[in-house]
C-alpha positions in Angstrom: 0.0 0.0 0.0 1.4 3.4 -1.0 1.7 6.2 1.6 0.1 9.6 1.1 3.6 11.0 0.3 4.2 8.4 -2.4 0.8 9.1 -4.0 1.5 12.9 -3.9 4.9 12.5 -5.5 3.4 10.3 -8.3 0.8 13.0 -9.0 3.6 15.7 -9.1 5.6 13.7 -11.6 2.5 12.9 -13.7 1.5 16.6 -13.8 5.0 17.6 -14.9 5.1 14.7 -17.5 1.9 16.0 -19.1 3.6 19.2 -20.1 5.7 19.5 -23.2 9.4 18.8 -22.2 10.6 22.3 -23.2 8.0 24.1 -21.1 9.7 26.7 -19.0 8.8 26.7 -15.3 9.6 29.5 -12.8 10.0 29.1 -9.1 6.4 29.9 -8.3 5.1 27.2 -10.7 7.6 24.7 -9.4 6.6 25.5 -5.9 3.0 25.0 -6.9 3.7 21.5 -8.4 5.5 20.4 -5.2 3.0 22.1 -2.9 5.6 24.2 -1.1 6.9 27.7 -1.0 9.5 29.4 -3.2 12.0 29.3 -0.3 11.7 25.5 -0.2 12.5 25.4 -3.9 15.7 27.4 -3.3 16.7 25.1 -0.5 16.0 22.0 -2.6 18.4 23.4 -5.3 21.1 24.0 -2.7 20.7 20.4 -1.4 20.9 19.1 -5.0 17.3 17.8 -4.9 16.5 20.0 -7.8 18.8 21.0 -10.7 20.2 24.5 -10.7 18.0 27.0 -12.6 19.0 29.3 -15.4 18.2 33.0 -15.4 15.6 34.1 -17.9 14.5 37.7 -17.8 16.1 37.9 -14.4 14.1 35.0 -12.9 15.3 31.5 -12.1 13.8 29.0 -14.6 13.8 25.3 -15.4 12.3 23.2 -18.2 10.1 20.3 -17.5 12.8 18.1 -19.1 15.6 19.4 -16.8 13.5 18.7 -13.7 12.4 15.2 -14.7 15.9 14.3 -16.0 17.4 15.4 -12.7 14.8 13.4 -10.7 15.4 10.3 -12.9 19.2 10.5 -12.4 18.7 10.8 -8.6 16.3 7.8 -8.6 18.8 5.7 -10.6 21.6 6.6 -8.3 19.5 5.7 -5.3 18.6 2.4 -6.9 22.2 1.6 -7.6 23.2 2.5 -4.0 20.4 0.3 -2.6 21.6 -2.6 -4.8 25.2 -2.2 -3.7 24.1 -2.1 -0.1 22.0 -5.3 -0.6 25.0 -7.0 -2.2 27.3 -6.1 0.7 24.7 -7.3 3.3 24.3 -10.6 1.5 28.1 -11.0 1.2 28.4 -10.6 5.0 25.8 -13.2 5.6 27.6 -15.9 3.6 
């Protein structure tokens, strides 16, 4: 059974994926997708949870593709780390 957070995250990704890949997104729109404030978006960028923006007309902007690519790379890295940890644990058990 999925948690409320997992369901919310899936809705966010689905909403982003429905947009054309080159759609520009500013901080306010991204905050709206994630249900948080602009300050949280800035902190997520500093932590590497979101890709760094580019400035467009003086405002931080992303494209849908940039955000989804970044999330997919982070997910793949987390999967690889989990597999590596699982292998280490099973090696210790033998």
